[in-house]
C-alpha positions as CSV (number, residue, x, y, z in Angstrom):
1,M,-20.2,-7.1,0.0
2,A,-19.4,-3.9,-1.8
3,L,-17.8,-1.1,0.0
4,L,-19.6,2.2,0.4
5,W,-16.6,4.4,0.0
6,T,-13.4,3.8,-2.0
7,Y,-9.7,4.5,-1.4
8,T,-9.8,7.5,-3.5
9,Q,-12.6,9.0,-1.5
10,Q,-10.8,7.9,1.8
11,Q,-7.9,9.9,0.4
12,A,-10.1,13.0,-0.3
13,I,-11.7,12.9,3.2
14,K,-9.0,11.7,5.5
15,P,-6.0,10.6,3.8
16,I,-3.9,7.3,4.9
17,S,-0.4,6.5,3.9
18,K,-0.1,6.2,0.1
19,N,2.1,3.1,0.8
20,F,-0.7,1.2,2.7
21,P,-2.0,-1.7,0.4
22,K,-5.2,-1.2,-1.3
23,Q,-6.0,-5.0,-0.2
24,E,-5.8,-4.0,3.5
25,F,-7.8,-0.8,2.8
26,E,-10.6,-3.1,1.5
27,Q,-10.2,-5.5,4.4
28,I,-10.4,-2.9,7.1
29,A,-13.1,-0.9,5.2
30,G,-15.3,-4.1,5.2
31,E,-14.7,-4.4,9.0
32,V,-15.8,-0.8,9.6
33,Q,-18.9,-1.3,7.7
34,V,-19.7,-4.6,9.4
35,Q,-18.9,-3.6,13.0
36,D,-19.2,0.1,13.1
37,L,-21.8,0.9,10.5
38,Q,-24.1,-1.9,11.4
39,E,-24.1,-1.0,14.9
40,I,-24.8,2.6,14.3
41,L,-27.6,2.1,11.8
42,G,-29.2,-1.1,13.0
43,F,-29.2,-4.5,11.1
44,D,-32.2,-3.4,8.7
45,F,-31.1,0.0,7.8
46,Y,-27.5,-1.1,7.2
47,Q,-28.9,-3.8,4.9
48,D,-30.8,-1.3,3.0
49,I,-27.8,1.0,2.6
50,I,-25.5,-1.7,1.4
51,Q,-27.8,-3.5,-0.9
52,N,-29.2,-0.2,-2.3
53,P,-26.6,2.4,-2.4
54,A,-27.6,4.1,-5.4
55,T,-31.2,4.8,-4.6
56,T,-31.9,8.4,-4.6
57,A,-32.3,8.7,-0.5
58,N,-29.3,6.3,0.2
59,A,-26.9,8.1,-2.2
60,A,-28.0,11.4,-0.7
61,L,-27.2,10.2,2.7
62,L,-23.9,8.7,1.6
63,D,-22.8,11.8,-0.4
64,G,-23.9,14.5,1.8
65,G,-25.3,18.0,0.8
66,T,-27.8,20.4,1.9
67,Y,-31.5,20.2,3.3
68,T,-34.0,22.6,4.4
69,V,-36.4,22.5,7.4
70,S,-38.7,25.4,8.3
71,G,-36.9,27.7,5.9
72,V,-33.3,26.9,7.3
73,T,-30.7,25.4,5.1
74,Y,-28.4,22.9,6.8
75,T,-25.4,21.4,5.6
76,Y,-24.3,17.7,6.3
77,S,-21.2,16.1,5.2
78,G,-22.5,12.3,4.6
79,L,-22.2,9.0,5.6
80,R,-18.9,8.4,3.7
81,Y,-17.4,11.0,6.2
82,V,-18.4,8.9,9.0
83,L,-17.0,5.8,7.3
84,A,-13.8,7.5,6.4
85,Y,-13.1,8.8,10.0
86,L,-14.2,5.3,11.6
87,F,-11.6,3.8,9.1
88,Y,-9.0,6.2,10.1
89,A,-9.5,5.4,13.6
90,R,-9.2,1.9,13.2
91,Y,-6.2,2.4,11.0
92,I,-4.4,4.4,13.8
93,K,-4.7,1.1,15.9
94,I,-3.4,-1.3,13.3
95,S,-1.2,0.3,10.9
96,K,2.1,-0.3,12.6
97,N,1.2,-3.8,13.5
98,K,2.2,-6.4,10.9
99,D,1.4,-10.3,11.3
100,T,4.5,-12.5,10.7
101,Y,5.0,-16.3,11.2
102,G,6.5,-15.5,14.7
103,G,3.3,-13.4,15.7
104,F,2.5,-9.6,15.6
105,V,5.3,-7.2,15.2
106,H,5.5,-3.2,15.5
107,K,7.3,-1.7,12.4
108,N,10.1,0.4,13.6
109,F,12.4,2.7,11.7
110,E,15.8,4.2,12.7
111,E,14.8,7.8,11.8
112,S,11.3,7.6,13.4
113,R,9.8,7.2,16.8
114,Q,6.8,5.2,17.4
115,L,3.6,6.8,19.2
116,N,3.2,5.5,22.7
117,N,-0.1,3.5,23.6
118,G,-1.6,6.5,25.4
119,D,-1.0,8.8,22.3
120,E,-2.2,6.2,19.8
121,G,-5.3,5.5,22.2
122,N,-6.0,9.4,22.3
123,Y,-5.9,9.8,18.4
124,H,-8.1,6.7,18.2
125,K,-10.5,8.1,20.4
126,D,-10.5,11.7,18.7
127,F,-11.0,10.3,15.5
128,R,-14.0,8.2,16.5
129,K,-15.5,11.5,18.2
130,L,-15.1,13.2,14.9
131,A,-16.9,10.3,13.2
132,F,-19.8,10.6,15.3
133,K,-20.0,14.2,14.9
134,Y,-20.4,13.6,11.0
135,W,-23.0,11.1,12.3
136,K,-24.9,13.5,14.2
137,E,-25.1,15.5,10.9
138,C,-26.4,12.4,9.1
139,E,-29.0,11.7,11.8
140,C,-30.3,15.1,11.6
141,F,-30.7,14.8,7.9
142,I,-32.3,11.5,8.2
143,K,-34.8,12.8,10.8
144,A,-35.6,15.8,8.6
145,N,-36.3,13.1,5.6
146,S,-37.7,10.5,7.8
147,T,-40.2,9.3,5.0
148,D,-37.3,8.4,2.9
149,Y,-35.7,6.1,5.6
150,P,-38.3,3.8,6.7
151,Y,-35.8,1.3,8.1
152,Y,-34.4,4.2,10.7
153,C,-35.3,3.2,14.2
154,I,-37.5,5.8,16.1
155,D,-38.7,3.6,18.6
156,P,-36.8,2.9,21.7
157,S,-38.2,-0.5,22.4
158,Q,-36.8,-1.8,19.1
159,K,-33.1,-1.4,20.1
160,C,-32.2,-1.1,16.4
161,S,-30.0,2.0,16.2
162,W,-27.0,2.9,18.4
163,N,-26.9,6.5,19.8
164,A,-23.3,7.3,20.1
165,Y,-23.9,10.3,22.3
166,N,-25.4,8.6,25.6
167,K,-24.3,5.1,24.4
168,T,-27.6,3.6,24.2
169,W,-29.8,2.0,21.7
170,C,-32.2,4.3,19.8
171,F,-32.8,7.9,21.3
């Protein structure tokens, strides 16, 4: 499966440590797409985005930009911002954990102090909240251009799209 955003785009949107291995970035990014993005978009819309990211409509959703409704112009950051912030939230949770032959360990350096689990959890939640704020921008763009996104769910009985705000399927 191809990723919908690159390490370079991640660094431009919400940078991670330059020492973080690119292979690990790609692994976690793939997990974000499968777990988080698929849940947000619903299976059919997710499949359309990952299989056809270069179509005009999907590229516009990924890249962000502006759109006009009733003479009012709105700005949205795009789905890559959603992905970058979801990635960062996951990155906070796993970046200090290393898998060794003896099990998982936490890296600890003499001159530094690790975040406690409460702080780490708060950062994780904060960055997921930001991701869903960016998603709300995308969702408004999708609704304004609904004819371009036939796989986006508008029927609550289908339970095909996750509404992050009231934690229910569809809206």
